[in-house]
A tleap script that builds the chain and sets N, CA, C and O, in Angstrom:
source leaprc.protein.ff14SB
mol = sequence {
  NMET THR GLN PRO PRO ILE ARG ILE LEU CYS
  VAL ASP ASP HIE SER PHE LEU VAL ALA GLY
  LEU ARG ALA LYS ILE GLU ALA GLU LEU ASP
  LEU GLU PHE VAL GLY SER LEU GLY SER ALA
  THR THR LEU VAL GLN GLU VAL ALA ALA LYS
  ARG PRO ASN VAL VAL LEU LEU ASP ILE GLU
  MET PRO GLY PRO ASP PRO CPHE
}
set mol.1.N position { 124.960 100.196 94.970 }
set mol.1.CA position { 125.117 100.647 96.345 }
set mol.1.C position { 123.752 100.625 97.032 }
set mol.1.O position { 122.793 101.215 96.533 }
set mol.2.N position { 123.665 99.955 98.159 }
set mol.2.CA position { 122.394 99.883 98.870 }
set mol.2.C position { 122.313 100.993 99.914 }
set mol.2.O position { 123.313 101.394 100.510 }
set mol.3.N position { 121.111 101.464 100.108 }
set mol.3.CA position { 120.855 102.495 101.108 }
set mol.3.C position { 120.747 101.849 102.490 }
set mol.3.O position { 120.293 100.709 102.598 }
set mol.4.N position { 121.155 102.554 103.544 }
set mol.4.CA position { 120.938 102.010 104.893 }
set mol.4.C position { 119.434 101.964 105.171 }
set mol.4.O position { 118.673 102.726 104.574 }
set mol.5.N position { 119.006 101.088 106.061 }
set mol.5.CA position { 117.571 100.996 106.343 }
set mol.5.C position { 117.048 102.266 107.009 }
set mol.5.O position { 117.792 102.992 107.667 }
set mol.6.N position { 115.780 102.511 106.829 }
set mol.6.CA position { 115.098 103.622 107.495 }
set mol.6.C position { 114.851 103.193 108.934 }
set mol.6.O position { 114.200 102.179 109.182 }
set mol.7.N position { 115.364 103.957 109.867 }
set mol.7.CA position { 115.273 103.629 111.299 }
set mol.7.C position { 113.993 104.228 111.889 }
set mol.7.O position { 113.735 105.423 111.749 }
set mol.8.N position { 113.194 103.381 112.551 }
set mol.8.CA position { 111.875 103.794 113.022 }
set mol.8.C position { 111.747 103.563 114.521 }
set mol.8.O position { 112.070 102.489 115.028 }
set mol.9.N position { 111.267 104.596 115.224 }
set mol.9.CA position { 110.943 104.534 116.645 }
set mol.9.C position { 109.437 104.679 116.776 }
set mol.9.O position { 108.855 105.602 116.206 }
set mol.10.N position { 108.791 103.775 117.522 }
set mol.10.CA position { 107.339 103.826 117.718 }
set mol.10.C position { 107.024 104.317 119.127 }
set mol.10.O position { 107.605 103.845 120.104 }
set mol.11.N position { 106.104 105.266 119.220 }
set mol.11.CA position { 105.691 105.798 120.507 }
set mol.11.C position { 104.176 105.695 120.588 }
set mol.11.O position { 103.456 106.451 119.935 }
set mol.12.N position { 103.701 104.753 121.395 }
set mol.12.CA position { 102.264 104.530 121.524 }
set mol.12.C position { 102.000 103.795 122.829 }
set mol.12.O position { 102.793 102.950 123.243 }
set mol.13.N position { 100.890 104.115 123.472 }
set mol.13.CA position { 100.550 103.469 124.738 }
set mol.13.C position { 99.772 102.171 124.545 }
set mol.13.O position { 99.385 101.541 125.530 }
set mol.14.N position { 99.537 101.759 123.311 }
set mol.14.CA position { 98.849 100.496 123.019 }
set mol.14.C position { 99.887 99.464 122.564 }
set mol.14.O position { 100.321 99.474 121.412 }
set mol.15.N position { 100.273 98.583 123.475 }
set mol.15.CA position { 101.353 97.639 123.181 }
set mol.15.C position { 101.021 96.698 122.027 }
set mol.15.O position { 101.915 96.294 121.284 }
set mol.16.N position { 99.739 96.342 121.867 }
set mol.16.CA position { 99.373 95.452 120.750 }
set mol.16.C position { 99.593 96.133 119.405 }
set mol.16.O position { 99.970 95.476 118.434 }
set mol.17.N position { 99.363 97.432 119.336 }
set mol.17.CA position { 99.607 98.180 118.099 }
set mol.17.C position { 101.107 98.233 117.798 }
set mol.17.O position { 101.524 98.022 116.660 }
set mol.18.N position { 101.900 98.512 118.810 }
set mol.18.CA position { 103.347 98.573 118.639 }
set mol.18.C position { 103.882 97.202 118.209 }
set mol.18.O position { 104.772 97.122 117.362 }
set mol.19.N position { 103.348 96.132 118.787 }
set mol.19.CA position { 103.798 94.785 118.415 }
set mol.19.C position { 103.501 94.506 116.944 }
set mol.19.O position { 104.333 93.924 116.249 }
set mol.20.N position { 102.336 94.910 116.465 }
set mol.20.CA position { 101.990 94.726 115.060 }
set mol.20.C position { 102.867 95.552 114.136 }
set mol.20.O position { 103.321 95.067 113.100 }
set mol.21.N position { 103.103 96.799 114.515 }
set mol.21.CA position { 103.984 97.658 113.715 }
set mol.21.C position { 105.402 97.103 113.688 }
set mol.21.O position { 106.063 97.111 112.649 }
set mol.22.N position { 105.854 96.629 114.823 }
set mol.22.CA position { 107.208 96.063 114.892 }
set mol.22.C position { 107.336 94.858 113.964 }
set mol.22.O position { 108.321 94.734 113.237 }
set mol.23.N position { 106.347 93.974 113.989 }
set mol.23.CA position { 106.382 92.787 113.121 }
set mol.23.C position { 106.426 93.191 111.654 }
set mol.23.O position { 107.182 92.615 110.870 }
set mol.24.N position { 105.627 94.168 111.285 }
set mol.24.CA position { 105.598 94.628 109.893 }
set mol.24.C position { 106.927 95.279 109.503 }
set mol.24.O position { 107.463 95.009 108.428 }
set mol.25.N position { 107.449 96.127 110.368 }
set mol.25.CA position { 108.714 96.818 110.096 }
set mol.25.C position { 109.855 95.815 109.973 }
set mol.25.O position { 110.671 95.916 109.056 }
set mol.26.N position { 109.922 94.854 110.882 }
set mol.26.CA position { 111.014 93.882 110.862 }
set mol.26.C position { 110.946 92.946 109.654 }
set mol.26.O position { 111.945 92.321 109.300 }
set mol.27.N position { 109.784 92.847 109.025 }
set mol.27.CA position { 109.634 91.998 107.838 }
set mol.27.C position { 110.151 92.681 106.571 }
set mol.27.O position { 110.290 92.035 105.532 }
set mol.28.N position { 110.432 93.961 106.651 }
set mol.28.CA position { 110.893 94.732 105.491 }
set mol.28.C position { 112.405 94.916 105.556 }
set mol.28.O position { 112.940 95.311 106.592 }
set mol.29.N position { 113.086 94.635 104.468 }
set mol.29.CA position { 114.545 94.744 104.444 }
set mol.29.C position { 115.046 96.179 104.530 }
set mol.29.O position { 116.149 96.425 105.019 }
set mol.30.N position { 114.241 97.126 104.060 }
set mol.30.CA position { 114.696 98.515 104.035 }
set mol.30.C position { 114.233 99.321 105.255 }
set mol.30.O position { 114.374 100.544 105.281 }
set mol.31.N position { 113.679 98.634 106.265 }
set mol.31.CA position { 113.242 99.287 107.498 }
set mol.31.C position { 113.918 98.633 108.694 }
set mol.31.O position { 114.230 97.442 108.668 }
set mol.32.N position { 114.144 99.423 109.748 }
set mol.32.CA position { 114.736 98.904 110.982 }
set mol.32.C position { 113.962 99.459 112.175 }
set mol.32.O position { 113.840 100.674 112.327 }
set mol.33.N position { 113.450 98.591 113.002 }
set mol.33.CA position { 112.755 98.977 114.231 }
set mol.33.C position { 113.820 99.235 115.289 }
set mol.33.O position { 114.539 98.315 115.679 }
set mol.34.N position { 113.930 100.493 115.763 }
set mol.34.CA position { 114.994 100.824 116.718 }
set mol.34.C position { 114.503 100.907 118.154 }
set mol.34.O position { 115.308 101.055 119.073 }
set mol.35.N position { 113.189 100.813 118.361 }
set mol.35.CA position { 112.678 100.826 119.718 }
set mol.35.C position { 111.261 101.343 119.803 }
set mol.35.O position { 110.653 101.759 118.817 }
set mol.36.N position { 110.759 101.299 121.037 }
set mol.36.CA position { 109.404 101.794 121.278 }
set mol.36.C position { 109.323 102.402 122.675 }
set mol.36.O position { 110.099 102.075 123.572 }
set mol.37.N position { 108.368 103.285 122.817 }
set mol.37.CA position { 108.088 103.922 124.102 }
set mol.37.C position { 106.597 103.848 124.354 }
set mol.37.O position { 105.806 103.956 123.417 }
set mol.38.N position { 106.197 103.664 125.610 }
set mol.38.CA position { 104.790 103.634 125.969 }
set mol.38.C position { 104.221 104.999 126.283 }
set mol.38.O position { 103.011 105.149 126.451 }
set mol.39.N position { 105.088 105.996 126.362 }
set mol.39.CA position { 104.655 107.382 126.564 }
set mol.39.C position { 105.716 108.287 125.950 }
set mol.39.O position { 106.798 107.837 125.572 }
set mol.40.N position { 105.387 109.551 125.861 }
set mol.40.CA position { 106.321 110.506 125.259 }
set mol.40.C position { 107.199 111.194 126.295 }
set mol.40.O position { 107.911 112.144 125.970 }
set mol.41.N position { 107.155 110.727 127.530 }
set mol.41.CA position { 107.897 111.366 128.609 }
set mol.41.C position { 109.386 111.492 128.309 }
set mol.41.O position { 109.983 112.535 128.574 }
set mol.42.N position { 109.989 110.445 127.764 }
set mol.42.CA position { 111.434 110.466 127.471 }
set mol.42.C position { 111.709 110.489 125.970 }
set mol.42.O position { 112.785 110.087 125.528 }
set mol.43.N position { 110.755 110.952 125.199 }
set mol.43.CA position { 110.883 110.925 123.745 }
set mol.43.C position { 112.106 111.682 123.246 }
set mol.43.O position { 112.855 111.162 122.419 }
set mol.44.N position { 112.316 112.879 123.726 }
set mol.44.CA position { 113.439 113.696 123.243 }
set mol.44.C position { 114.770 112.993 123.524 }
set mol.44.O position { 115.658 112.985 122.671 }
set mol.45.N position { 114.909 112.410 124.704 }
set mol.45.CA position { 116.138 111.705 125.057 }
set mol.45.C position { 116.326 110.462 124.184 }
set mol.45.O position { 117.446 110.176 123.758 }
set mol.46.N position { 115.249 109.720 123.911 }
set mol.46.CA position { 115.343 108.518 123.082 }
set mol.46.C position { 115.713 108.857 121.639 }
set mol.46.O position { 116.500 108.150 121.008 }
set mol.47.N position { 115.142 109.937 121.127 }
set mol.47.CA position { 115.489 110.350 119.763 }
set mol.47.C position { 116.967 110.729 119.699 }
set mol.47.O position { 117.656 110.377 118.741 }
set mol.48.N position { 117.451 111.432 120.697 }
set mol.48.CA position { 118.865 111.808 120.723 }
set mol.48.C position { 119.760 110.576 120.823 }
set mol.48.O position { 120.832 110.541 120.219 }
set mol.49.N position { 119.336 109.577 121.569 }
set mol.49.CA position { 120.156 108.381 121.768 }
set mol.49.C position { 120.085 107.416 120.583 }
set mol.49.O position { 121.106 106.864 120.175 }
set mol.50.N position { 118.897 107.210 120.033 }
set mol.50.CA position { 118.716 106.185 118.997 }
set mol.50.C position { 118.776 106.719 117.577 }
set mol.50.O position { 118.946 105.947 116.633 }
set mol.51.N position { 118.641 108.014 117.411 }
set mol.51.CA position { 118.756 108.682 116.108 }
set mol.51.C position { 117.885 108.041 115.014 }
set mol.51.O position { 118.396 107.676 113.955 }
set mol.52.N position { 116.566 107.902 115.266 }
set mol.52.CA position { 115.700 107.344 114.232 }
set mol.52.C position { 115.513 108.334 113.079 }
set mol.52.O position { 115.650 109.545 113.255 }
set mol.53.N position { 115.198 107.795 111.896 }
set mol.53.CA position { 114.834 108.642 110.766 }
set mol.53.C position { 113.378 109.053 110.843 }
set mol.53.O position { 112.992 110.121 110.368 }
set mol.54.N position { 112.564 108.179 111.455 }
set mol.54.CA position { 111.120 108.381 111.542 }
set mol.54.C position { 110.661 108.053 112.962 }
set mol.54.O position { 111.106 107.069 113.554 }
set mol.55.N position { 109.765 108.889 113.506 }
set mol.55.CA position { 109.106 108.599 114.771 }
set mol.55.C position { 107.619 108.460 114.485 }
set mol.55.O position { 106.975 109.409 114.038 }
set mol.56.N position { 107.073 107.269 114.745 }
set mol.56.CA position { 105.627 107.067 114.646 }
set mol.56.C position { 105.066 107.396 116.019 }
set mol.56.O position { 105.283 106.653 116.976 }
set mol.57.N position { 104.345 108.505 116.119 }
set mol.57.CA position { 103.931 109.043 117.413 }
set mol.57.C position { 102.419 109.136 117.510 }
set mol.57.O position { 101.774 109.798 116.698 }
set mol.58.N position { 101.861 108.469 118.507 }
set mol.58.CA position { 100.446 108.592 118.827 }
set mol.58.C position { 100.257 109.980 119.442 }
set mol.58.O position { 100.900 110.306 120.440 }
set mol.59.N position { 99.392 110.789 118.860 }
set mol.59.CA position { 99.238 112.161 119.351 }
set mol.59.C position { 98.197 112.289 120.456 }
set mol.59.O position { 97.986 113.383 120.979 }
set mol.60.N position { 97.545 111.185 120.819 }
set mol.60.CA position { 96.551 111.218 121.898 }
set mol.60.C position { 96.894 110.200 122.968 }
set mol.60.O position { 96.185 109.210 123.150 }
set mol.61.N position { 97.984 110.452 123.671 }
set mol.61.CA position { 98.404 109.571 124.767 }
set mol.61.C position { 98.265 110.305 126.080 }
set mol.61.O position { 98.324 111.534 126.123 }
set mol.62.N position { 98.080 109.548 127.160 }
set mol.62.CA position { 98.074 110.194 128.476 }
set mol.62.C position { 99.462 110.710 128.809 }
set mol.62.O position { 100.457 110.206 128.288 }
set mol.63.N position { 99.532 111.701 129.665 }
set mol.63.CA position { 100.823 112.232 130.078 }
set mol.63.C position { 101.121 113.570 129.451 }
set mol.63.O position { 100.337 114.098 128.662 }
set mol.64.N position { 102.274 114.114 129.815 }
set mol.64.CA position { 102.644 115.444 129.317 }
set mol.64.C position { 103.012 115.445 127.840 }
set mol.64.O position { 103.477 114.442 127.299 }
set mol.65.N position { 102.800 116.565 127.211 }
set mol.65.CA position { 103.199 116.771 125.818 }
set mol.65.C position { 104.704 117.024 125.807 }
set mol.65.O position { 105.172 117.938 126.487 }
set mol.66.N position { 105.480 116.234 125.047 }
set mol.66.CA position { 106.937 116.392 125.101 }
set mol.66.C position { 107.448 117.631 124.381 }
set mol.66.O position { 108.635 117.944 124.466 }
set mol.67.N position { 106.590 118.328 123.688 }
set mol.67.CA position { 107.025 119.475 122.920 }
set mol.67.C position { 106.567 120.721 123.585 }
set mol.67.O position { 106.834 121.817 123.092 }
savepdb mol mol.pdb
quit
């Protein structure tokens, strides 16, 4: 029995970093890239909608703290 892939959401304001992470994640069979955000403004709504297992979150981004 195979496990479902680990679903990952990336939140970072550096698009080149997100692109690299996405390429690495998509190359792994047990990982699934479910989306990315350039800020944490809508993070709570995206987590509720996409239901990722893991959120890779840049903790030093411009904008309001979502928590």
